[in-house]
C-alpha positions as CSV (number, residue, x, y, z in Angstrom):
1,F,15.8,-43.8,11.3
2,E,16.1,-47.3,10.0
3,E,16.5,-46.1,6.5
4,K,19.4,-43.8,7.6
5,K,21.0,-46.7,9.3
6,M,20.8,-48.8,6.1
7,K,22.2,-46.1,4.0
8,L,25.1,-45.6,6.5
9,F,25.7,-49.4,6.4
10,T,25.8,-49.5,2.6
11,S,28.2,-46.6,2.3
12,R,30.5,-48.1,4.9
13,L,30.4,-51.4,3.2
14,F,31.4,-49.9,-0.1
15,L,34.3,-48.0,1.5
16,C,35.5,-51.2,3.1
17,I,35.3,-53.0,-0.3
18,M,37.3,-50.3,-2.1
19,S,39.8,-50.1,0.7
20,A,40.4,-53.8,0.7
21,S,40.9,-53.9,-3.1
22,T,43.6,-51.2,-3.0
23,I,45.7,-52.5,-0.1
24,P,48.2,-54.5,-2.3
25,S,48.7,-51.6,-4.7
26,T,49.1,-49.1,-1.8
27,H,51.8,-51.2,-0.3
28,A,53.6,-51.4,-3.6
29,F,53.5,-47.7,-4.0
30,L,54.8,-46.9,-0.5
31,A,57.6,-49.4,-1.0
32,K,58.9,-47.3,-4.0
33,M,58.9,-44.0,-1.9
34,P,62.2,-42.7,-0.4
35,K,62.8,-43.7,3.2
36,H,61.8,-40.3,4.6
37,G,58.9,-39.9,2.3
38,V,60.3,-36.8,0.5
39,P,60.2,-37.2,-3.3
40,P,63.1,-35.8,-5.3
41,T,62.6,-32.3,-6.7
42,T,63.5,-31.3,-10.2
43,R,64.8,-27.9,-11.4
44,S,62.6,-26.0,-13.8
45,N,64.2,-24.9,-17.1
46,N,63.2,-21.3,-16.5
47,I,65.2,-20.9,-13.3
48,D,68.8,-19.9,-13.4
49,S,71.1,-22.8,-12.7
50,T,72.7,-20.9,-9.8
51,T,69.4,-20.3,-8.0
52,P,69.1,-22.8,-5.2
53,I,65.8,-24.7,-4.9
54,I,64.5,-24.4,-1.4
55,S,61.4,-26.1,-0.3
56,T,59.5,-24.1,2.4
57,R,56.5,-26.4,2.5
58,K,55.9,-29.4,4.7
59,V,55.5,-32.7,2.9
60,T,51.8,-33.4,2.6
61,A,49.5,-36.1,1.1
62,L,49.4,-33.9,-2.0
63,D,53.2,-34.1,-2.3
64,M,52.9,-37.8,-2.2
65,V,50.4,-37.8,-5.1
66,L,52.0,-35.1,-7.2
67,P,55.7,-35.3,-6.3
68,C,57.0,-33.2,-9.2
69,D,54.1,-30.8,-9.8
70,L,55.1,-27.7,-7.8
71,I,58.5,-26.6,-6.4
72,S,59.4,-23.5,-4.4
73,A,62.2,-21.2,-5.5
74,S,64.3,-19.1,-3.1
75,S,62.3,-16.1,-4.2
76,G,59.2,-17.7,-2.8
77,D,57.6,-18.1,-6.2
78,V,55.9,-21.3,-7.1
79,V,57.1,-22.8,-10.3
80,T,55.3,-25.4,-12.3
81,V,57.5,-28.1,-13.8
82,S,56.8,-29.5,-17.3
83,T,54.6,-32.4,-16.2
84,S,51.0,-31.3,-15.8
85,A,49.1,-31.9,-12.7
86,S,46.4,-33.8,-14.5
87,S,48.7,-36.3,-16.1
88,M,50.6,-36.7,-12.8
89,L,47.4,-37.3,-11.0
90,V,46.3,-40.0,-13.5
91,S,49.7,-41.6,-13.3
92,S,49.6,-41.6,-9.5
93,L,46.1,-43.1,-9.5
94,T,47.0,-45.8,-11.9
95,D,50.1,-46.6,-9.7
96,T,48.2,-46.6,-6.4
97,I,44.4,-47.2,-6.8
98,F,43.5,-48.2,-10.4
99,T,45.9,-51.0,-10.7
100,P,45.7,-54.6,-12.1
101,D,45.7,-55.9,-8.5
102,S,42.8,-53.6,-7.6
103,I,40.8,-54.8,-10.7
104,K,41.5,-58.4,-9.5
105,G,40.3,-57.5,-6.0
106,A,37.1,-55.8,-7.4
107,F,36.5,-58.9,-9.6
108,N,36.5,-61.0,-6.4
109,V,34.2,-58.6,-4.7
110,A,31.7,-58.7,-7.7
111,T,31.9,-62.5,-7.7
112,F,31.6,-63.4,-4.0
113,L,29.9,-60.6,-2.2
114,P,26.5,-60.8,-3.9
115,Q,26.1,-64.4,-2.9
116,P,24.9,-63.7,0.7
117,F,22.5,-61.1,-0.6
118,W,21.0,-63.7,-3.0
119,L,20.2,-66.0,-0.1
120,L,17.7,-63.4,1.3
121,P,15.1,-63.4,-1.5
122,I,15.6,-67.2,-1.9
123,L,15.3,-68.3,1.7
124,L,13.7,-65.3,3.5
125,P,11.6,-63.6,0.8
126,K,9.1,-62.1,3.3
127,A,11.6,-61.2,6.1
128,D,12.0,-57.5,7.1
129,I,15.7,-57.5,6.4
130,T,15.1,-58.7,2.8
131,K,12.5,-56.0,2.3
132,K,14.8,-53.4,3.7
133,L,17.8,-54.4,1.6
134,F,15.9,-55.2,-1.7
135,G,13.0,-52.8,-1.3
136,D,15.1,-50.1,-3.0
137,F,18.2,-50.1,-5.1
138,K,20.9,-49.8,-2.4
139,V,22.3,-53.3,-3.0
140,I,22.1,-53.0,-6.8
141,T,23.8,-49.6,-6.7
142,L,26.6,-51.0,-4.6
143,F,27.5,-53.6,-7.2
144,C,27.0,-51.1,-10.0
145,L,29.7,-49.0,-8.3
146,V,32.0,-52.0,-8.1
147,H,31.5,-52.5,-11.9
148,F,32.1,-48.9,-12.6
149,F,35.4,-49.1,-10.6
150,I,36.5,-52.0,-12.8
151,V,35.6,-50.1,-16.0
152,T,37.4,-46.9,-14.9
153,A,40.5,-48.8,-13.7
154,S,40.6,-50.8,-17.0
155,I,40.4,-47.7,-19.1
156,L,43.3,-46.0,-17.2
157,Q,45.6,-48.9,-17.8
158,P,48.3,-48.7,-20.5
159,D,46.5,-49.4,-23.8
160,G,43.4,-49.9,-21.8
161,T,41.2,-48.7,-24.6
162,A,42.9,-50.9,-27.2
163,P,40.3,-53.8,-27.0
164,M,37.6,-51.4,-28.0
165,A,38.6,-51.6,-31.6
166,E,38.4,-55.3,-31.5
167,F,35.1,-55.2,-29.6
168,A,33.6,-53.5,-32.7
169,D,34.1,-56.7,-34.6
170,V,31.6,-58.4,-32.2
171,F,29.0,-56.2,-33.8
172,D,30.1,-56.7,-37.4
173,P,27.6,-59.0,-39.0
174,S,29.8,-59.4,-42.1
175,G,32.6,-60.9,-40.0
176,N,32.6,-63.6,-37.3
177,P,31.1,-62.0,-34.2
178,Q,31.4,-65.1,-32.1
179,A,35.2,-65.5,-32.9
180,A,35.6,-61.8,-32.1
181,M,34.0,-62.3,-28.7
182,V,36.2,-65.3,-28.0
183,G,39.2,-63.1,-28.9
184,M,38.2,-60.5,-26.4
185,M,38.4,-63.0,-23.6
186,Q,42.1,-62.9,-23.8
187,Y,42.0,-59.5,-22.0
188,P,41.7,-60.0,-18.2
189,N,40.2,-56.5,-17.7
190,F,37.5,-57.2,-20.3
191,V,36.7,-60.5,-18.6
192,S,36.5,-58.6,-15.2
193,E,34.2,-56.0,-16.7
194,E,31.9,-58.5,-18.5
195,W,31.7,-60.8,-15.5
196,S,30.7,-58.1,-13.0
197,H,28.4,-56.7,-15.7
198,V,26.5,-60.0,-16.0
199,L,26.4,-60.7,-12.2
200,T,25.0,-57.2,-11.5
201,W,22.2,-57.5,-14.0
202,D,21.4,-61.0,-12.8
203,L,20.9,-59.5,-9.4
204,F,18.8,-56.7,-10.8
205,V,16.5,-59.2,-12.6
206,G,16.4,-61.5,-9.5
207,R,15.3,-58.6,-7.4
208,W,12.4,-57.9,-9.9
209,I,11.3,-61.5,-9.8
210,W,11.3,-61.5,-6.0
211,L,9.4,-58.2,-6.0
212,D,6.8,-59.4,-8.5
213,G,6.3,-62.6,-6.6
214,L,5.8,-60.6,-3.3
215,K,3.3,-58.2,-4.9
216,R,1.1,-60.8,-6.5
217,G,1.5,-63.7,-4.2
218,V,3.6,-65.9,-6.5
219,F,6.1,-68.3,-5.2
220,A,9.4,-67.1,-6.6
221,S,12.3,-68.6,-4.6
222,H,13.1,-71.3,-7.2
223,S,13.0,-68.7,-10.0
224,V,15.3,-66.3,-8.1
225,L,17.7,-69.2,-7.5
226,L,17.8,-70.2,-11.2
227,C,18.3,-66.5,-12.1
228,N,21.4,-66.5,-9.9
229,L,22.7,-69.7,-11.5
230,I,22.1,-69.0,-15.3
231,G,20.3,-65.7,-15.6
232,P,17.4,-65.4,-18.1
233,P,16.0,-68.9,-17.6
234,G,15.2,-67.8,-14.1
235,L,12.9,-65.1,-15.5
236,L,11.3,-67.6,-17.9
237,L,10.7,-70.0,-14.9
238,H,9.0,-67.2,-13.0
239,L,6.7,-66.4,-16.0
240,A,5.8,-70.1,-16.3
241,T,5.1,-70.2,-12.6
242,C,2.8,-67.2,-12.9
243,L,0.8,-69.0,-15.6
244,V,0.6,-72.4,-13.9
245,T,-0.6,-70.9,-10.6
246,G,-3.3,-68.8,-12.4
247,K,-1.8,-65.5,-11.5
248,G,-1.2,-64.5,-15.1
249,L,1.7,-62.8,-16.6
250,P,2.8,-59.5,-15.1
251,G,0.8,-56.6,-16.4
252,N,2.0,-53.6,-18.4
253,E,3.8,-51.4,-15.9
254,I,3.3,-48.3,-18.0
255,D,-0.5,-48.7,-17.4
256,D,0.2,-48.9,-13.7
257,A,2.4,-45.8,-13.9
258,D,-0.3,-43.8,-15.8
259,E,-2.9,-44.8,-13.1
260,D,-0.6,-43.5,-10.4
261,I,-0.1,-40.2,-12.3
262,V,-3.9,-39.7,-12.7
263,A,-4.4,-40.6,-9.0
């Protein structure tokens, strides 16, 4: 029962985050709509110009998303206009959900929302709430979804894939990879993707440090804190703590997995 409650809490939290990040763009979209919410119709080229266009359908949410996709002729036939449903859908999504404002909102979510979660393994490593939230991957998954939203929204922007060509220079050893990476930082969407990418993996490693410390009785709060601040040095501090306290380095997890399979 408790697990179901936690899953419900996580799903509701994610929906709230996504809703909050799309409020500005939704307002902007609604402001562009006609006063009565009825989008203008267009006449298909394959209908005689004297044939009146009569809409017999009520305006629905689908009409708001695909305003020019389908129209109804006086004969009752449904006629598809030249713009395809898929392209109209993508255009509508980029105008309402996957917008620069939404990316900016998701960036803020990826930056600030993880911080309260970090406090749990740092200050309350043995508390039940910490074990419930970090015992599985629900929290990590939440921020992976935020990152995925940023990636998707960035790709759907005009020329959203253009930086990919420049990103290839980062992995060109014959060039100047560092300068290429510096050049990539001029793109706000790339910065948003990379930042949320780094923060999510920091949390992933921080969870592993906390879990290893809990399993083997190693104090890990200071290592988790350092992992939150600057990433990999937090893992190095945890390994050093394991050696100093005589616990030894973490073992080969494949060996443990093989033992579980045999058992």
